[in-house]
Each structure stands twice: as C-alpha cells, then as structure tokens.
C-alpha positions as CSV (number, residue, x, y, z in Angstrom):
1,M,-20.3,-29.1,-31.8
2,N,-20.6,-28.1,-28.3
3,L,-16.7,-27.9,-27.8
4,F,-16.9,-25.7,-31.0
5,L,-19.8,-23.5,-29.2
6,G,-17.8,-23.1,-26.1
7,L,-14.4,-21.3,-27.9
8,F,-17.3,-18.0,-28.4
9,S,-19.3,-18.1,-25.0
10,A,-18.4,-16.3,-22.2
11,R,-17.0,-18.3,-19.0
12,V,-18.0,-16.7,-16.1
13,A,-15.9,-17.4,-12.5
14,Y,-18.5,-16.5,-10.3
15,A,-17.3,-15.0,-7.4
16,S,-18.6,-12.3,-4.4
17,V,-17.2,-8.4,-4.5
18,D,-15.4,-9.3,-1.0
19,T,-13.5,-12.6,-2.1
20,F,-12.3,-10.2,-4.6
21,M,-11.8,-6.6,-2.9
22,N,-9.9,-9.0,-0.2
23,S,-7.3,-10.4,-2.4
24,V,-6.9,-7.0,-4.5
25,G,-5.9,-5.7,-1.6
26,E,-3.6,-8.8,-0.3
27,L,-2.1,-9.3,-3.4
28,I,-1.6,-5.4,-5.2
29,I,-2.2,-2.7,-1.9
30,N,-0.1,-3.9,0.2
31,P,2.7,-4.8,-1.8
32,L,2.8,-1.6,-4.1
33,I,2.5,0.4,-1.2
34,N,5.8,-1.6,0.5
35,F,7.5,-1.2,-2.5
36,L,6.7,2.2,-2.5
37,F,8.0,3.2,0.8
38,A,10.9,0.7,0.2
39,L,11.5,3.2,-3.4
40,A,11.3,5.9,-1.0
41,V,14.4,4.5,1.6
42,V,16.1,3.4,-1.3
43,Y,15.5,7.0,-3.1
44,F,17.0,9.0,0.5
45,L,20.3,6.7,0.7
46,Y,20.8,7.1,-2.5
47,G,20.9,11.2,-1.5
48,V,22.6,10.4,1.1
49,F,25.2,8.6,-0.8
50,E,24.9,11.0,-3.4
51,F,25.7,14.1,-1.3
52,L,28.8,12.5,0.9
53,S,31.0,10.7,-2.0
54,N,30.9,14.5,-4.2
55,Q,31.4,16.6,-1.6
56,E,34.1,19.2,-3.9
57,N,31.5,19.5,-7.0
58,E,28.6,21.4,-5.8
59,D,26.0,20.9,-8.1
60,K,25.5,16.5,-7.0
61,R,26.0,17.7,-3.1
62,T,23.3,19.9,-4.0
63,A,21.0,16.8,-6.6
64,G,21.7,14.7,-3.3
65,K,20.3,17.0,-0.9
66,S,17.3,17.3,-3.2
67,H,17.2,13.1,-3.5
68,M,17.3,13.2,0.4
69,L,14.8,16.0,0.9
70,W,12.3,13.9,-1.4
71,G,12.6,11.1,-0.3
72,I,11.8,11.9,3.3
73,V,8.6,13.5,2.2
74,G,8.0,10.1,0.4
75,I,8.0,8.7,4.2
76,T,6.5,11.6,6.0
77,I,3.0,10.7,3.8
78,M,3.4,7.4,3.6
79,M,3.5,7.3,7.5
80,G,1.5,9.5,7.6
81,V,-1.0,7.5,5.8
82,W,-0.5,4.5,8.1
83,I,-1.1,7.0,11.2
84,I,-4.5,8.4,9.6
85,F,-5.2,4.4,9.1
86,G,-4.6,3.8,13.0
87,L,-6.2,6.9,14.4
88,I,-9.8,5.6,12.3
89,L,-9.4,2.1,13.8
90,D,-8.7,3.9,16.9
91,T,-11.7,6.4,16.8
92,F,-13.8,3.7,15.8
93,N,-12.5,1.0,17.9
94,L,-11.8,-1.4,15.1
95,R,-8.4,-2.5,16.3
96,G,-8.9,-5.9,16.7
97,D,-12.6,-6.6,15.5
98,I,-11.4,-7.2,11.8
99,D,-10.9,-10.3,10.6
100,V,-9.3,-10.8,7.4
101,S,-8.9,-14.5,6.9
102,S,-7.7,-15.6,2.7
103,G,-10.6,-16.4,0.6
104,G,-13.0,-14.8,2.8
105,V,-14.8,-11.8,3.6
106,I,-13.9,-9.0,5.5
107,N,-15.9,-9.3,9.2
108,V,-16.3,-5.8,10.9
109,K,-17.7,-6.1,14.6
110,L,-18.6,-2.6,15.7
111,P,-20.0,-2.2,19.3
112,P,-23.7,-1.3,19.4
113,Y,-24.9,2.3,18.9
114,N,-26.4,3.6,22.3
115,P,-27.6,7.2,21.3
C-alpha cells in the first residue's frame, strides 16, 4: 500500500539555494559563456575564409565582411563583460577572496567597513 501511495506523493530533495546557484553557474552558465565565445570566434573565422576564398564574387566578399564584423562585435561584447566583471571584483577588493568549492557555498570575505 505504501508503494502505491508513494507514486502520487512529491519527493523533495533538500538543498540550499547557494548550492543550487553554484551548480547552475558551474554546470550551465560557464559552459554557455565558453560556447558563445567559441561560436563568435568560429563565426569570425568563417567570415575570413569566405572573404578570402571568394575574391571574384563581390556579394560573397560583402557577406564575408559582414560575418567578420559581427564576429568581432560578439567577441568585443564578451570581452567587455569579462573586463567589467574584473573591474567590479577589483573595485570591491574581492579578487582572491571568493571561495567557490564544488558542492559548497560561496564564501566572500569582505574587508571591515571603516567610514
């Protein structure tokens, strides 16, 4: 009888929000950022290949220039986000003080506040 009732009851896995957010960042966001950066580089290189291999066709050369331009735009945006994130870490003196351990919580050690 308990087996039958167990099919209709919700089974809850208890985990902290910090562990969940750490897992999301580690397993979803970081690989997604790496994939998008690699995709922008491949798109740029495809534009270079298209531009160089179609010297006689002006339309394909223009398409290659467009692919190179949008690849550079994508790379620039991602590099800008990376630089802004680094500036935020340096501004609040957090570089090296963030401890992200797999399966653990994120520990941030802030300097004492002295007004």
